[in-house]
N, C-alpha and C positions, 0 to 999 in steps of 0.2 A: 214765865218763871223769873223770880228775881236772880239776877245775873251773879250777884255775890254769894246767894244761898246755894246756887248751881255749882259754882267753883268750890264751894266748901264741901258739898257732897260728893263732887268727883274726885277731890284731894282726899278724902277719908276712904273712897272707895279703892283708889290706887294704892293708898298705904296698906288696906286689908289685902289686895292681890298680891302686891309686892312682898309680903312677909308671910304668905300662905304655903305651906309645904315645906319639902325639903330643897327646893330650887329657889334662887333668888331673881327676881324680876325687876324690870324698870319701866312699867308702863306709863308712867307719867310723862316719858319723853316721847311717846307714841302720838301720832298725829290723830285728832278726832276724825271719824268716819261715820256714815250712815249704814255701813255694813262691816261685818267682822266675821271671820272663820273661827270657831271656836270647838275644839275637839272634832267630833263628826257632824257638826251643824254649820251652816251659813246663817247668821241672823242679820236681819235687815229692818231698817225703819222706813216704812212706805205709808204715805197718808195718815201719819200719826198712829200707826199700828206696827207692832212687831210681827214679821214675817220670818218664818223658819224654812230652812232647805237643807237637803243631805248634803254633806260636804265630803267629796272623795278625793284623795291626794293622786296627782297627776302619774306618781310613780307606782301606784298600787298595782301589782301583778294580779289581783283577784285568784289566788291560787286555791279554790275550793277543791276539796277532796274529789279525785277522780273515779270513775266507775269501777276501775280495777283495784283501789286501794283496799287494804285489809281492815275496813272499818265496819262496824254493824249496819246493817242495810237502812236502818232507820235514821243514821245520822244526816244523810243528805236532805231528808224531809224536814228533820230539825232545823237545819241551817237555812232552808228555804222559809219555813214559817217564821223563824226568828227575825230574819232579814226583811220580809214583807210585812211584818208586824212593826219592825222598827222604821221603815220608811213610811208606813201609814201615820206613825205617830210623830215623825219629824217634819213632814212637809205640810204647809199650810195649804198649798194649791194641789187639787188633784191632778192637774197635768204633769206636776213634779214628781207625784207619787207613781204615775203611770211610768214617765220616763224611767226611774231607777229600777222599777220592776221589769221593765223591758231590757234594760242593760243587764240585771241580773240574769235573765234568760238567756242572753246572747253568751255571755261569760260562761255560763254553765254547760252551753253548746260547745263552746270552744274548749272545755276541759274533758270533752269525749262523752257527755252524757246525750242520751237519745232525746230528740226533739220532742215526741209524743209524750214520754215519761215525764220530762221537766214541765210541759205546757200543763199537763194534768194536775201535778203538784202545785204549781204557781197559782192556777185558776183555783184550786182548793184553798190555798192560803189565802187569796184574796177574798173569798167567800166568807172564810172564818173571821178576818178582821173587820169585814163589814158587819158581820152578824153582832161581833164582840162590841163594835162603835153603836149599832142601833140599840142594843140592849142597855149600853151605857151602865155597865155593871162596876160596883166599887169594891174595894177590899175592905173588910171589917175585921176589928179585933177580937179574936175569940177568947172566951173566957175559959179558964180551967175546967168547968162542967162541960162546955161544949167540946174541948179537947178530948175529954175521956170518952165522949160519944163518937168522935170522928173515926170513920173507917180507917183513915190513914195512920192513925196512932196505933192500929192493930196490926201493922204490916211489919214484915221481916224483908229488909233488903239484904240480898246476898250478892256482895261484891266479886266480880270475877274480871280478870284482865281478858280482854277479848282477842281471840284468834279465829280466823276463818275455818280452820280444821279441827276446832275444838268440838266438843258435844253440844248439839244444838240447845237453846235455852228452853224448848218445848220439853226436851228429856230431863233437863235438870229439875223443871217443875214436876214432872212425873214422878221423878225419884223422891222429891221432897215430900209429895202427897203420900207415897207408898210407905216412908219410912218415918217421916216426922210429922206430917200434917194433923193427924188425930192428937198425938202426944203434945205438941207445942200449943194447940188451940186450947186443949183441957188443962194444961199446966200453966200456960203464961199468957193465954188470951190470944196468941198470934192467929188470925184469920185468913191472912193474904201474903204470900211469899211474892217478892219482886226482884227479878234478876236485873241487877244494875252493872253494867258494862263500864270497864274504863279501859283506856288505850295504854300500851306498854311505852315506856319513854323511848323517844327516838332522837335522831342526831339534832333536831332543832332545840330539844330541851338542854342539850349539853353545849352547843355553841352560840346559842343567842340567849341573851338576858335583858330583861325590861327594867331592871331595878336602876332607877335614876341616882344620879350622884352629882354634887355641885363642884364645878370646875373652880379651882382656887383663884381668887381674885378676879373673877368675871362673873357678870349676870348672864343668865340663860338667854335675854333678850339680845345682848350683844353677840353672843356665839351664834345665834340663829341668824341674826343680820348679816354676819360676816360669812356665813355658809351660803346664803342667798347671793351674795356679791362675789361669789367665787374665791374667797380668800380662807386661808388656813387660820382657824381660830388658836392654834397653839402657837 
């Protein structure tokens, strides 16, 4: 690659990144490297190929919901399937995928879950992502005509805040069919009700905020660098 062209492209890339979003960066001053941690990925150049690997912060406490938490029973299954699917997509090498799935299993056990139950769910999730990879399915844009024929478009979502002592969702479904099912299908075409649970607000929603703001007169890169060196950026 022509060195002059490379420097021009790199400079243009830095300008784009430094001016992106609500924070100000200064990556032009960062040293070149064959490996970088970006969000939840480690991206490396090995043998002229880009290799990806899951990146996890050292201070991460992995506070997955414990078995005694007042969450719907399907939440932990969704957590496991989502993480296994992410690890499968993020890791170029299979041994890295196996490593992070194994770590997930150990961390769930540390949170109090039963070993056999977690083993069953993780193996089920691994089989699912493998089938998904083998079929190589792609998402296509649906036409308005297809959407009208889509069964999901004829569903009614009933949103309820979850509480472990509330009426079971099977009972809610039964009452819906008894009092509304026939009428709603005849009048507005609703063929399938779905109970959609949400959690009530907790302390975390009130005391932790994820919104980013720009520190006056300083770039984010400078602040992060001072934190790493044990300095007070203020």
